[in-house]
N, C-alpha and C positions, 0 to 999 in steps of 0.2 A: 464581812460582806455576806449577806443572806441570799443564797442561790434559790431559795424557795419563793422569794418575792417576785411578783410578776413584773416584767419589764414592758413598758408601754412602747407603742410604735413611735411616739414622739421622742422618747429617750433614745431609741435605736437610731432615729433619723439624725438627732444631734450628734451622736457618737460617730456616725458615718461621715458627717461633715468634718468632724475633728480628724478622722482618719485621712480624709482627702487632703487636709491641710498638712498633716504629718508627712504624707508622701511627697510634698513639695519641698521639704526641708533637707538641708545638707546631711543631717543625721541619717535619713532614709537612703539617700544616694550613696553614702558611705557603706551602709549596711548591705545594700544589694550589689555594690561593686565587688564584694567578696564572692558573689555568685554561688553561695552555698545555702541549701535548704536547712532550716533550723531543725526539722524533724528527721529526715532521712540522711542528711549530710551529703547528698549528691551535689556535684558541681552542675550548675545550671546557668545558662546565659542570663545576665542581670535583667534583661527585658522580660524574661520568662518567670521571674519571681513575683509572687503576690504578697500583699500584706495580710498576715493572719493575726487574729486576736487569740492569744493563749487562752484566756477566759473569754469565751464568745460573748458578743453583745447581747444575744438573746438570753444568756445566762447571767447577766449582770456585769459583764466585763466593760472596761472603759478603753477609749482610744488614747492610750498613753505610751510613751516610749518603753516603759517596763512591761507592757502587756502586748506589744506588737512585735512580730518577728517576720522575717522573710521566709516564705515557704514556696516550694514548687507547687504548681497547679494541682498535680496529682495528690499530694499530701493534703493540701488545703481542701480539696473537694472531698476527700475521704474523711477528714477530721470533722467537717461540718460544725455542729454545735456541741461537740464533746468537750468536757473538761479535761485538763491534763491527766488526771488519774484514770479517767475513762479511756482516753486515747492511748495511754501507756498499756492498759489492759488489752486493747485491740492489737497494738504492736506486738505484745508478748505472745498473743495467740497466733500470730502469722507463722 
């Protein structure tokens, strides 16, 4: 995957539609039922977890089970469009 390739708004729109469909699947309900943020490990009410793309859509990520995790809103907002390596660097500096 080439992260230097520009991602179009149309591609992002399609991937967001796929993410909405993923959130309706039993796989997602099972994932959030655990109530744990993928990034900080904090226990959170399942209703408070958001779907986060490990590799962000804006950076070429896709809406697949392997690229989507449950994250608390705080981590999801802080991570924004960072790649895993960039996000880990941010966490290490805390």
